[in-house]
N, C-alpha and C positions, 0 to 999 in steps of 0.2 A: 460422484460422491454425493451423498444425501445430507450430510451434516456439515456445518461450517467449522472450519479449523483454521484459526489464525496461524498456529505454528506450522501447519502443513503448507499453507499459502506462502508464508515467509520463506520456508525452505525451497519451495518451487521457484519463487522469484529470485532467490540467491542462486539456484541452479541455472536460471536464465542469465545470470550475471548482474542482476540488480541488487546492489548492497542497500538494504533498507530494513526497517522494522515495520510491522503491520499492526494496526489497531482496528478493532471492529466496533461498529455502532449498528446493531441489529444486522440487516442484510448489506450494509455498506462496509466495505473494507477500505482502510486508509493506509496507503503506503507512505512511510516517512523516510525518504532517502537519507543515507549517511552523508556527511559533508563531502562535497566534491563529486558525488555520484551524478552522472549525466546520461546514463544509458536510457532513461525514460524520455529523453528528448527525441529519440529515434521512433518514428511512427510505427515501424514494424515491432519494435520491442514493446511499445505501449499496447498495441493490438494483442500481442501474445500475453502480456500481463493481464489484460482484461479477460481473455479466454481462461487464463489460469484462475482468476478470481471466481469466475462463474463455475469452473470445474470443481472448485473447493467450497461451493455452496453460497457464494455471495452474488447479489444481483448487480452491484456496482462497485467500481474501484475508483477512488479519488487519490490524488497525490497531494500531500501537504508540503508546501514549499516554505522552508525556513530560511531566513537570511543568515549568511555565514557569520559566525561569531555571536549569534543571539541564541540564548537558551530558550527552550519552549516555555510558554506561560500557561497559566491555568485559565486563560481567556479562551473559550472555545467558540468556534463559529457555529457549532451545533449545540443545542441544549442537552445537557447530560442528566437532566431531571427525569 
């Protein structure tokens, strides 16, 4: 795949069994697991998720860990400017 597709990567990760949403920051894909999702703790699943991100046009895949019961904030670890 030559173009980046957040939607296609999100579908592929869900097909892998990872319940998450995906956000993109240029070539970085960020997987945001749904509450209770733990499949990315498995090294083989993480490896496959990285392969999927690359296959969908991203250079890197990060996982955003949110504390249970805490809503996301607009405080971003990456500048959105």
